[in-house]
Backbone bond lengths (Angstrom), bond angles and torsions (degrees), N, CA, C in turn:
res aa  C-N    CA-C-N  psi(-1)  N-CA   C-N-CA  omega(-1)  CA-C   N-CA-C  phi
1 M - - - 1.454 - - 1.527 111.02 -
2 D 1.322 117.03 -34.68 1.465 119.99 -179.26 1.521 111.47 -60.06
3 R 1.323 116.20 -42.34 1.471 119.57 -179.87 1.522 110.88 -65.72
4 L 1.324 117.11 -39.23 1.464 120.62 177.35 1.529 110.31 -62.11
5 L 1.313 117.21 -42.78 1.461 120.35 178.07 1.526 111.26 -62.11
6 E 1.323 117.02 -36.28 1.473 120.50 176.25 1.520 110.61 -64.27
7 I 1.324 116.49 -44.19 1.466 120.99 179.76 1.528 109.80 -60.72
8 L 1.324 116.40 -46.08 1.463 120.73 179.12 1.524 111.30 -63.99
9 S 1.316 117.25 -42.22 1.465 121.26 -179.73 1.521 112.09 -65.07
10 D 1.314 116.64 -30.73 1.469 119.65 175.91 1.532 110.62 -63.75
11 L 1.333 116.54 -33.20 1.465 120.67 179.18 1.528 111.61 -74.81
12 H 1.331 115.99 -45.01 1.471 121.59 -175.90 1.524 109.67 -142.21
13 P 1.325 118.06 83.42 1.469 120.96 -177.40 1.525 114.19 -61.63
14 E 1.316 117.13 -19.40 1.464 120.79 -176.95 1.534 113.68 -81.26
15 I 1.326 118.05 -7.48 1.472 121.99 -175.81 1.530 110.66 -100.32
16 D 1.326 116.25 138.96 1.461 121.81 174.32 1.535 107.36 -89.28
17 F 1.311 115.85 92.74 1.462 121.29 -174.71 1.525 113.18 -70.72
18 E 1.314 117.64 -17.09 1.467 119.61 176.99 1.525 111.19 -74.72
19 E 1.309 117.22 -23.20 1.469 121.66 -177.05 1.531 113.59 -106.90
20 C 1.311 117.89 -30.71 1.464 121.66 -172.64 1.533 111.29 -73.36
21 T 1.333 115.45 131.17 1.464 120.89 179.36 1.530 111.86 -123.68
22 T 1.326 116.35 16.36 1.464 121.03 -178.38 1.534 111.30 -132.54
23 L 1.302 116.45 41.69 1.465 120.96 -175.54 1.521 112.10 -60.51
24 I 1.323 117.09 -40.28 1.467 121.00 178.83 1.523 109.55 -85.97
25 D 1.333 116.53 -47.98 1.466 121.13 -176.52 1.522 112.30 -55.69
26 D 1.325 117.52 -37.00 1.468 121.44 -179.25 1.531 113.06 -93.80
27 G 1.323 117.47 4.01 1.462 120.74 177.20 1.518 114.35 72.81
28 I 1.329 117.25 20.24 1.464 120.26 178.83 1.526 109.57 -68.56
29 L 1.331 115.73 -44.45 1.466 120.61 175.54 1.523 108.89 -99.40
30 D 1.323 116.40 125.93 1.459 120.19 176.41 1.525 109.49 -102.32
31 S 1.304 116.79 -177.76 1.466 120.24 -175.69 1.528 112.20 -62.30
32 F 1.329 117.46 -35.90 1.465 120.11 177.60 1.526 110.26 -64.84
33 D 1.332 116.33 -41.55 1.473 120.64 177.49 1.529 110.55 -60.57
34 I 1.331 116.53 -42.16 1.463 120.73 -179.01 1.521 110.48 -62.62
35 V 1.318 116.63 -45.10 1.471 120.69 178.92 1.532 110.19 -61.35
36 S 1.316 116.79 -44.11 1.465 120.98 178.53 1.526 110.96 -62.58
37 L 1.330 115.87 -44.59 1.462 121.10 179.30 1.527 111.42 -60.00
38 I 1.313 116.13 -47.86 1.466 120.60 -178.97 1.520 110.20 -58.96
39 S 1.304 116.46 -43.74 1.460 120.77 179.65 1.525 111.43 -62.01
40 E 1.329 116.88 -47.15 1.467 120.18 -179.35 1.524 112.12 -67.12
41 I 1.332 116.49 -38.95 1.465 120.37 178.82 1.526 110.19 -65.74
42 N 1.331 116.66 -43.03 1.469 120.21 177.73 1.518 110.55 -56.72
43 E 1.324 115.61 -43.50 1.462 120.90 -178.21 1.533 111.91 -71.62
44 E 1.330 116.56 -46.53 1.460 121.47 -174.66 1.527 112.95 -71.69
45 Y 1.323 116.49 -41.79 1.464 120.43 -173.78 1.524 113.70 -104.84
46 D 1.330 116.98 -2.14 1.460 122.16 179.31 1.531 111.37 55.92
47 V 1.318 116.09 45.94 1.456 122.68 175.14 1.532 108.01 -126.40
48 V 1.304 116.20 160.46 1.456 121.49 176.82 1.520 108.29 -116.59
49 I 1.319 115.66 119.74 1.459 120.67 176.87 1.521 107.10 -92.10
50 S 1.321 116.33 102.44 1.464 120.79 -178.34 1.529 110.00 -79.05
51 A 1.319 115.44 167.21 1.465 122.22 -175.26 1.526 112.65 -55.11
52 E 1.312 117.52 -34.73 1.471 119.95 -177.87 1.535 112.72 -62.49
53 Y 1.334 117.01 -23.36 1.465 121.18 -179.09 1.530 112.97 -95.02
54 I 1.320 116.84 -3.89 1.463 119.83 -178.92 1.529 108.18 -88.45
55 V 1.324 113.51 76.90 1.465 122.17 179.14 1.527 107.75 -129.76
56 P 1.328 117.39 153.24 1.468 120.06 -176.34 1.525 114.23 -52.95
57 E 1.330 117.85 -38.79 1.466 120.51 -177.35 1.535 112.01 -57.56
58 N 1.325 117.00 -32.51 1.462 120.52 -178.04 1.529 112.96 -82.65
59 F 1.319 117.68 -12.30 1.463 120.93 -175.52 1.521 113.12 -121.31
60 N 1.332 118.36 5.30 1.463 121.22 -177.41 1.522 113.54 -75.44
61 S 1.329 117.61 -19.64 1.466 119.93 179.20 1.530 109.06 -150.62
62 A 1.316 114.54 160.37 1.466 119.40 176.45 1.519 109.91 -63.16
63 E 1.327 117.13 -37.41 1.468 120.84 179.48 1.523 111.57 -61.98
64 A 1.332 116.85 -45.07 1.464 120.94 179.83 1.521 110.30 -64.44
65 L 1.300 116.16 -40.83 1.455 120.49 179.77 1.526 110.86 -66.36
66 Y 1.315 116.71 -40.75 1.461 119.86 178.92 1.525 110.81 -67.74
67 A 1.324 117.25 -36.47 1.469 120.67 176.10 1.526 110.04 -61.92
68 L 1.322 117.19 -39.39 1.461 121.13 176.97 1.523 110.50 -63.64
69 I 1.317 117.35 -44.24 1.464 121.63 178.83 1.528 110.12 -59.38
70 E 1.323 116.58 -46.21 1.471 120.12 179.42 1.523 111.44 -61.78
71 K 1.313 116.65 -40.36 1.466 121.69 178.33 1.534 110.02 -62.06
72 L 1.319 116.47 -44.51 1.469 120.83 -178.70 1.530 111.04 -68.90
73 E 1.320 117.26 -33.28 1.462 120.20 177.89 1.527 111.59 -66.15
74 E 1.336 116.45 -30.11 1.462 120.94 -179.44 1.521 112.53 -76.68
75 E 1.334 116.00 -24.01 1.477 119.88 -177.17 1.511 112.35 -74.03
């Protein structure tokens, strides 16, 4: 989770990603951010986030995103 928080903080250092649960709903992360995140996560965690998982619920918080990563690592 620490590495994911670093990746997110690199995108938006002004956001407290440990507390924020509305990253998509509030427009904090835009489509470019999502593409960048997916690329970095694929590289860092050696998982592939396919189109079916690119939904707001999976990107609204660091916790949700980390849960997705853990799920993909198990597959």
